[in-house]
GUPA-462491 format. One line per field, with one value per residue (C-alpha): x negated, y, z; residue number from 1. Coordinates in steps of 0.2 Angstrom, whole numbers, plus 5000, padded with zeros to 4 digits. Layout:
BEGIN
xx	[X_...]
yy	[Y_...]
zz	[Z_...]
resi	[NUM_...]
//
This chain:
BEGIN
xx	[5916_5903_5899_5883_5872_5866_5849_5858_5872_5859_5853_5865_5871_5852_5856_5873_5866_5851_5867_5878_5861_5858_5876_5876_5859_5868_5881_5870_5861_5878_5884_5868_5869_5883_5879_5865_5878_5890_5875_5868_5883_5888_5868_5877_5890_5880_5868_5883_5891_5871_5873_5887_5882_5867_5879_5887_5873_5865_5882_5882_5867_5869_5883_5875_5859_5872_5884_5865_5862_5875_5876_5859_5864_5878_5867_5855_5873_5876_5859_5856_5877_5869_5856_5867_5876_5861_5852_5871_5874_5877_5865_5845_5849_5833_5835_5821_5819_5817_5805_5792_5798_5796_5808_5817_5829_5828_5835_5828_5836_5828_5811_5819_5825_5808_5795_5790_5799_5803_5792_5803_5785_5785_5767_5772_5762_5773_5769_5778_5783_5777_5792_5789_5801_5808_5792_5782_5776_5776_5783_5774_5779_5789_5799_5807_5825_5826_5812_5820_5833_5825_5815_5828_5845_5848_5861_5856_5869_5865_5846_5838_5820_5808_5797_5782_5785_5771_5768_5768_5783_5795_5813_5824_5834_5849_5847_5859_5852_5861_5854_5860_5864_5865_5880_5871_5865_5848_5840_5839_5837_5841_5849_5848_5856_5850_5852_5845_5848_5835_5850_5860_5847_5839_5855_5859_5840_5841_5858_5852_5835_5845_5858_5844_5835_5850_5855_5834_5836_5848_5844_5831_5838_5820_5818_5797_5801_5812_5800_5786_5796_5804_5787_5784_5799_5793_5777_5777_5793_5793_5775_5756_5754_5770_5767_5780_5778_5794_5796_5792_5801_5792_5798_5777_5777_5764_5760_5770_5763_5753_5755_5747_5745_5730_5732_5748_5752_5743_5755_5745_5747_5766_5764_5753_5755_5744_5754_5742_5748_5749_5741_5756_5773_5780_5793_5807_5807_5808_5818_5828_5827_5817_5800_5797_5779_5777_5759_5748_5732_5720_5729_5745_5735_5729_5744_5753_5739_5744_5723_5707_5707_5721_5718_5699_5710_5723_5707_5699_5719_5718_5737_5745_5763_5771_5789_5791_5811_5817_5828_5843_5856_5867_5860_5844_5829_5820_5807_5798_5792_5781_5778_5760_5757_5742_5737_5751_5753_5772_5780_5795_5808_5825_5831_5819_5822_5839_5834_5823_5835_5848_5836_5831_5851_5851_5834_5839_5855_5848_5834_5848_5859_5842_5839_5857_5856_5842_5848_5865_5853_5844_5861_5866_5851_5852_5872_5866_5853_5865_5878_5865_5861_5880_5886_5903_5903_5906_5911_5917_5927_5935_5950_5946_5941_5923_5910_5901_5892_5891_5881_5871_5881_5898_5887_5889_5905_5910_5901_5891_5873_5876_5889_5877_5887_5896_5901_5923_5927_5929_5940_5934_5949_5962_5974_5972_5974_5958_5963_5980_5975_5962_5973_5986_5974_5975_5995_5994_5988_5983_5973_5978_5974_5975_5969_5963_5960_5947_5943_5936_5930_5945_5940_5948_5949_5953_5957_5954_5962_5949_5963_5962_5946_5945_5937_5942_5935_5935_5925_5925_5921_5918_5927_5924_5911_5919_5933_5926_5916_5932_5936_5922_5923_5944_5935_5922_5933_5944_5926_5921_5938_5940_5920_5922_5938_5928_5916_5927_5938_5926_5918_5937_5939_5924_5928_5944_5937_5925_5937_5948_5932_5921_5908_5907_5900_5881_5884_5898_5896_5878_5886_5900_5887_5876_5891_5897_5875_5875_5890_5885_5870_5880_5889_5875_5866_5881_5883_5863_5862_5877_5871_5853_5862_5871_5858_5849_5859_5865_5846_5850_5837_5822_5809_5796_5776_5763_5746_5756_5746_5753_5748_5755_5771_5772_5767_5783_5792_5786_5792_5809_5812_5807_5815_5832_5829_5816_5803_5790_5786_5768_5759_5744_5736_5721_5716_5713_5724_5734_5748_5754_5776_5789_5788_5806_5811_5795_5801_5820_5816_5802_5816_5831_5817_5813_5829_5836_5823_5822_5844_5840_5826_5835_5821_5806_5792_5793_5776_5773_5760_5752_5740_5727_5730_5722_5732_5747_5747_5759_5770_5778_5791_5793_5801_5803_5823_5834_5826_5839_5844_5843_5858_5860_5844_5852_5864_5858_5851_5871_5881_5891_5883_5884_5877_5891_5880_5870_5877_5891_5888_5885_5890_5880_5870_5855_5847_5855_5849_5832_5834_5837_5826_5809_5816_5817_5799_5794_5793_5799_5807_5807_5814_5810_5806_5785_5779_5782_5800_5810_5810_5798_5802_5791_5790_5776_5772_5761_5747_5752_5744_5755_5769_5763]
yy	[5662_5670_5663_5655_5666_5656_5647_5643_5634_5627_5618_5610_5604_5596_5591_5584_5575_5569_5562_5558_5545_5540_5535_5529_5519_5513_5506_5498_5490_5488_5476_5466_5463_5458_5447_5443_5437_5428_5420_5417_5411_5399_5393_5388_5383_5371_5365_5361_5349_5344_5341_5334_5321_5317_5310_5304_5296_5291_5279_5274_5266_5259_5253_5246_5238_5231_5224_5216_5208_5199_5192_5190_5178_5171_5166_5160_5148_5146_5141_5128_5124_5121_5112_5099_5097_5096_5086_5073_5074_5056_5061_5070_5087_5102_5121_5130_5147_5159_5164_5157_5140_5134_5124_5130_5114_5098_5082_5068_5058_5066_5061_5041_5041_5045_5042_5063_5076_5080_5095_5111_5116_5134_5131_5134_5120_5104_5087_5081_5064_5057_5057_5046_5049_5033_5032_5031_5049_5060_5075_5093_5102_5115_5102_5098_5099_5111_5120_5121_5128_5142_5148_5147_5145_5129_5118_5099_5084_5066_5065_5048_5049_5038_5040_5034_5031_5036_5017_5015_5007_5012_5019_5028_5043_5055_5072_5087_5104_5121_5139_5151_5167_5186_5197_5205_5188_5183_5169_5171_5152_5133_5117_5100_5083_5068_5048_5032_5022_5012_4993_5000_5001_4986_4976_4983_4983_4962_4961_4966_4957_4943_4946_4949_4933_4923_4928_4926_4904_4901_4907_4894_4874_4867_4863_4865_4886_4888_4885_4894_4908_4907_4910_4925_4934_4932_4942_4957_4956_4946_4938_4943_4923_4911_4893_4878_4860_4850_4830_4819_4806_4793_4802_4810_4831_4837_4858_4865_4881_4895_4916_4927_4949_4946_4933_4928_4914_4910_4904_4888_4887_4888_4876_4864_4868_4860_4845_4838_4828_4836_4828_4836_4840_4856_4856_4860_4845_4833_4848_4856_4871_4889_4894_4909_4914_4936_4933_4919_4912_4897_4884_4888_4891_4873_4866_4874_4870_4853_4852_4858_4869_4877_4881_4888_4897_4904_4909_4920_4928_4930_4930_4940_4935_4916_4908_4894_4889_4871_4872_4862_4853_4842_4838_4833_4846_4848_4857_4869_4888_4894_4917_4925_4941_4949_4967_4975_4971_4966_4956_4943_4945_4933_4944_4943_4922_4924_4937_4919_4905_4918_4918_4897_4894_4903_4893_4875_4877_4884_4867_4855_4863_4860_4843_4836_4844_4836_4821_4825_4827_4811_4802_4809_4806_4789_4792_4795_4782_4770_4777_4778_4759_4756_4749_4759_4777_4788_4806_4819_4835_4850_4859_4867_4850_4856_4841_4841_4824_4813_4794_4789_4776_4789_4797_4780_4778_4792_4796_4813_4818_4829_4831_4844_4850_4866_4857_4854_4839_4829_4823_4804_4794_4803_4790_4797_4811_4812_4830_4828_4811_4824_4834_4824_4818_4834_4829_4815_4803_4786_4780_4775_4766_4767_4754_4761_4754_4763_4751_4738_4743_4743_4753_4754_4771_4773_4789_4793_4809_4820_4824_4840_4842_4851_4835_4820_4804_4796_4780_4771_4753_4745_4728_4722_4712_4707_4700_4694_4683_4679_4673_4663_4656_4651_4643_4637_4626_4622_4613_4610_4596_4595_4589_4578_4571_4564_4554_4547_4545_4536_4527_4522_4513_4505_4495_4492_4484_4474_4469_4463_4450_4462_4456_4439_4442_4451_4463_4470_4470_4479_4493_4497_4498_4510_4519_4519_4524_4540_4548_4542_4553_4568_4569_4571_4581_4592_4591_4594_4610_4616_4610_4620_4635_4635_4631_4645_4656_4653_4649_4634_4623_4636_4630_4615_4619_4610_4611_4608_4598_4612_4601_4586_4595_4599_4583_4576_4589_4584_4569_4571_4585_4572_4557_4569_4570_4586_4579_4594_4597_4605_4608_4619_4618_4618_4600_4609_4623_4622_4632_4629_4631_4619_4603_4601_4619_4626_4607_4612_4627_4622_4609_4619_4632_4619_4610_4629_4631_4615_4615_4632_4627_4617_4606_4616_4618_4621_4626_4623_4634_4638_4651_4658_4678_4686_4681_4673_4659_4664_4649_4654_4645_4646_4640_4646_4648_4663_4672_4683_4699_4712_4717_4698_4700_4709_4695_4678_4676_4678_4663_4656_4667_4662_4671_4670_4669_4654_4638_4636_4619_4617_4625_4642_4639_4636_4651_4656_4643_4645_4665_4659_4646_4657_4671_4656_4656_4672_4674_4682_4677_4686_4685_4691_4687_4685_4694_4680_4677_4664_4667_4666_4664_4668_4664_4674_4665_4669_4660_4656_4645_4630_4626_4619]
zz	[4881_4872_4852_4851_4839_4823_4828_4843_4831_4818_4833_4840_4819_4821_4837_4829_4814_4825_4838_4825_4816_4836_4835_4821_4825_4841_4830_4820_4833_4842_4829_4825_4843_4842_4827_4840_4853_4840_4834_4851_4856_4841_4844_4861_4856_4845_4857_4870_4854_4852_4873_4869_4855_4862_4878_4866_4857_4872_4877_4863_4863_4880_4872_4856_4868_4877_4863_4856_4873_4872_4851_4858_4870_4858_4844_4858_4862_4843_4838_4855_4847_4829_4835_4844_4830_4816_4828_4828_4809_4803_4791_4788_4791_4789_4788_4780_4780_4767_4756_4764_4766_4784_4791_4806_4808_4806_4814_4823_4812_4795_4803_4807_4789_4780_4795_4794_4792_4771_4761_4758_4747_4757_4765_4779_4787_4789_4788_4769_4765_4748_4735_4719_4704_4694_4682_4699_4695_4715_4720_4719_4735_4725_4718_4728_4731_4748_4739_4723_4735_4742_4727_4713_4720_4714_4721_4721_4724_4726_4720_4724_4726_4735_4748_4755_4774_4786_4790_4771_4766_4754_4755_4746_4750_4741_4742_4743_4746_4745_4748_4761_4756_4763_4759_4744_4736_4744_4747_4764_4769_4763_4770_4766_4767_4764_4770_4769_4751_4752_4756_4745_4730_4737_4734_4719_4712_4718_4708_4691_4695_4696_4684_4672_4678_4675_4659_4655_4663_4653_4637_4635_4637_4639_4660_4658_4648_4662_4674_4668_4666_4684_4691_4680_4683_4703_4701_4705_4710_4724_4727_4725_4718_4714_4713_4708_4714_4705_4707_4691_4682_4693_4710_4713_4718_4704_4704_4693_4688_4695_4690_4701_4698_4692_4679_4669_4657_4641_4625_4626_4645_4642_4630_4640_4658_4670_4678_4692_4709_4724_4739_4752_4752_4751_4768_4758_4749_4764_4773_4756_4769_4764_4777_4779_4790_4790_4795_4788_4795_4790_4798_4788_4771_4774_4778_4765_4750_4741_4739_4742_4725_4729_4749_4740_4729_4741_4754_4739_4740_4758_4756_4771_4770_4765_4761_4752_4746_4737_4721_4724_4712_4715_4732_4725_4727_4710_4712_4728_4726_4735_4734_4743_4745_4744_4741_4740_4761_4760_4776_4771_4778_4782_4767_4756_4761_4755_4739_4732_4738_4726_4713_4718_4715_4697_4692_4698_4691_4673_4678_4679_4666_4653_4661_4658_4638_4636_4642_4633_4616_4621_4620_4604_4596_4603_4596_4579_4580_4581_4570_4557_4558_4557_4539_4543_4536_4552_4549_4563_4556_4563_4559_4547_4539_4538_4543_4561_4558_4543_4544_4529_4526_4526_4509_4506_4504_4499_4486_4489_4488_4506_4521_4530_4544_4539_4523_4516_4518_4501_4490_4483_4480_4468_4476_4494_4500_4512_4516_4524_4532_4542_4543_4552_4564_4574_4579_4582_4600_4592_4577_4561_4548_4530_4516_4501_4484_4470_4454_4461_4475_4493_4511_4525_4536_4553_4560_4576_4586_4596_4613_4617_4609_4594_4581_4574_4569_4552_4552_4532_4529_4513_4516_4496_4501_4515_4506_4494_4509_4514_4498_4495_4513_4509_4494_4503_4512_4498_4488_4506_4508_4490_4491_4506_4500_4483_4492_4506_4493_4479_4497_4502_4483_4485_4501_4497_4479_4491_4503_4486_4481_4474_4487_4484_4466_4469_4455_4458_4477_4473_4461_4475_4490_4478_4476_4496_4498_4484_4492_4510_4508_4498_4516_4524_4514_4516_4536_4535_4528_4540_4555_4550_4544_4562_4571_4564_4568_4584_4591_4598_4592_4593_4580_4588_4583_4576_4566_4546_4535_4516_4502_4513_4514_4494_4490_4497_4492_4473_4475_4480_4468_4456_4459_4463_4441_4440_4426_4429_4447_4450_4467_4470_4487_4495_4504_4520_4521_4538_4548_4565_4562_4561_4551_4550_4546_4535_4522_4521_4517_4504_4498_4497_4487_4475_4474_4468_4455_4447_4445_4439_4426_4415_4414_4415_4424_4444_4455_4474_4478_4495_4499_4509_4517_4532_4547_4537_4524_4507_4499_4482_4471_4455_4440_4420_4420_4415_4431_4444_4437_4448_4454_4460_4470_4485_4488_4484_4502_4506_4513_4499_4485_4469_4455_4441_4428_4435_4437_4449_4455_4472_4490_4487_4509_4501_4501_4517_4525_4518_4526_4540_4542_4537_4548_4564_4559_4560_4541_4528_4510_4494_4479_4462_4445_4437_4423_4411_4418_4427_4446_4462_4479_4491_4508_4519_4539_4551_4554_4574_4588_4593_4607_4620]
resi	[1_2_3_4_5_6_7_8_9_10_11_12_13_14_15_16_17_18_19_20_21_22_23_24_25_26_27_28_29_30_31_32_33_34_35_36_37_38_39_40_41_42_43_44_45_46_47_48_49_50_51_52_53_54_55_56_57_58_59_60_61_62_63_64_65_66_67_68_69_70_71_72_73_74_75_76_77_78_79_80_81_82_83_84_85_86_87_88_89_90_91_92_93_94_95_96_97_98_99_100_101_102_103_104_105_106_107_108_109_110_111_112_113_114_115_116_117_118_119_120_121_122_123_124_125_126_127_128_129_130_131_132_133_134_135_136_137_138_139_140_141_142_143_144_145_146_147_148_149_150_151_152_153_154_155_156_157_158_159_160_161_162_163_164_165_166_167_168_169_170_171_172_173_174_175_176_177_178_179_180_181_182_183_184_185_186_187_188_189_190_191_192_193_194_195_196_197_198_199_200_201_202_203_204_205_206_207_208_209_210_211_212_213_214_215_216_217_218_219_220_221_222_223_224_225_226_227_228_229_230_231_232_233_234_235_236_237_238_239_240_241_242_243_244_245_246_247_248_249_250_251_252_253_254_255_256_257_258_259_260_261_262_263_264_265_266_267_268_269_270_271_272_273_274_275_276_277_278_279_280_281_282_283_284_285_286_287_288_289_290_291_292_293_294_295_296_297_298_299_300_301_302_303_304_305_306_307_308_309_310_311_312_313_314_315_316_317_318_319_320_321_322_323_324_325_326_327_328_329_330_331_332_333_334_335_336_337_338_339_340_341_342_343_344_345_346_347_348_349_350_351_352_353_354_355_356_357_358_359_360_361_362_363_364_365_366_367_368_369_370_371_372_373_374_375_376_377_378_379_380_381_382_383_384_385_386_387_388_389_390_391_392_393_394_395_396_397_398_399_400_401_402_403_404_405_406_407_408_409_410_411_412_413_414_415_416_417_418_419_420_421_422_423_424_425_426_427_428_429_430_431_432_433_434_435_436_437_438_439_440_441_442_443_444_445_446_447_448_449_450_451_452_453_454_455_456_457_458_459_460_461_462_463_464_465_466_467_468_469_470_471_472_473_474_475_476_477_478_479_480_481_482_483_484_485_486_487_488_489_490_491_492_493_494_495_496_497_498_499_500_501_502_503_504_505_506_507_508_509_510_511_512_513_514_515_516_517_518_519_520_521_522_523_524_525_526_527_528_529_530_531_532_533_534_535_536_537_538_539_540_541_542_543_544_545_546_547_548_549_550_551_552_553_554_555_556_557_558_559_560_561_562_563_564_565_566_567_568_569_570_571_572_573_574_575_576_577_578_579_580_581_582_583_584_585_586_587_588_589_590_591_592_593_594_595_596_597_598_599_600_601_602_603_604_605_606_607_608_609_610_611_612_613_614_615_616_617_618_619_620_621_622_623_624_625_626_627_628_629_630_631_632_633_634_635_636_637_638_639_640_641_642_643_644_645_646_647_648_649_650_651_652_653_654_655_656_657_658_659_660_661_662_663_664_665_666_667_668_669_670_671_672_673_674_675_676_677_678_679_680_681_682_683_684_685_686_687_688_689_690_691_692_693_694_695_696_697_698_699_700_701_702_703_704_705_706_707_708]
//
């Protein structure tokens, strides 16, 4: 084979080079194609993977839809169960969504408790009931516990709210509220539960009111004050108008007090309530039972109004409801309390009656205690007055030996100016430990008596234990005068026996002498008969003095009154005194002056005064005077004697008393008879020393009228 020439070789080289370039280009294209195939394969794989994923997604979506439908059905079932559970809850339940506050679930009990749906404050269009705080201010919509849980996530427990039901009545509910949160903590809803505590609150308020009322009523011991306070307590808590009718001491029913919401008792009305006798008697006075009328008719007003004035007032008030309860103590109806409602619109129920009866029982107890206290105080005052009039000193002391009571005579006997309550018991006698004596009474079951001598005085001290009490009684009696009187009486008996024996002996001797023969001699006979006559007169005067005194004291012989001419009586007394030895007796009396009195008692009085004056005048002048005064007459017996010392004037009228500085003759009965006789005549007698000396006895008698 021939070798190619150079030109052929050049062409071949070019071709080869071109082919090489083609080959290289082909290889590059093949590489690119393979890369494209790889990409296409990858894309196809991706497409296959995407299709597979799409198929899986569709499958999962189908499963999700199926699951969602199952969950929705389950949710519906759960919500139905939740509704059923909520409806069966024993408390009110409300669930609201957040943040709108729209109520999504509320059970029937919730509406029943408050009368309508309680608010959530979210503006969801639900009608809400009005809620009130204790101070009376109203809850704003966003202040309700459920709204606060929605908006702030707050949990509320046991918040008590007064709600106004749709019918206008008030109720009290206890509210709990808590938020419901999502997993991220966001509040998505809130639930509130509440229950009606109205009865419990009413019971608590009634118990508190009754306790406070009991304290207020028992704080006074004035029955009038208690009744007026009672009416004021009732308004407006129980009534818009409250009246009380009471039974007075004579058994009559009188209107005592009335208080309404539009009026209050003034201080003057409280101090001086208007008591007005009622025309009708409230039913509780007759039955001792309460009555209640939830609705009031005009016929009822006419039946309960106690007079026309009250009927007019009740019609003006236009009451809606009425009840009346008795105040009973120890089985007796003390008062009847009437309650009326008007503008408040409330209707009384048996619970209200029970409440009013509880208040009435406390009031009746307070009134009865006040009346018993008043009676006790009256008895105490009467006892004090009696004790003050005693001639014995009376002191009561406690275990601490401090004074609880002392009368005036006790102060005089113990020699102290004051024995006020709380003062320490004094020790008046050095020789007698009074404190020891009084302290011993608290360990003794029987009364103890001691005799105490202090100087010229003699006292009897009687200690009386108080038993189970913390008091003891001490009785002090100054027996000095009594013992002196007893001594005088003993002396009187001795002297009277002696005085009786002396004239009797003289009379006996005279009779014996006459019987021995003196009666035959006229001179001796007249002498001894004169002795007998004088001694008989002495005995007669003594017997008469004793008889007059006894009759005057016992009242066995009432005065026989008649018109007496005083001048003739005074002249008879003067003549008797002159016959008895008086030398200067004068009478000063208008001729026409008269008095209606008992002549015998008056004559005995003037004779005793005149005889007493003549005896102590020592021959001086005695003046018997009578003068008229308005409605009375004055009789004065005056002498020029030495007079009576001031210290003895109060005792000259005592029986058997004879002033030590004066003549000791006589029995000491003359002036005692004077005092008793003047007292029987309805007059007074005084002894004194007039200017210039001597003694003046002044008898004052009423003009009087004749006995028939």
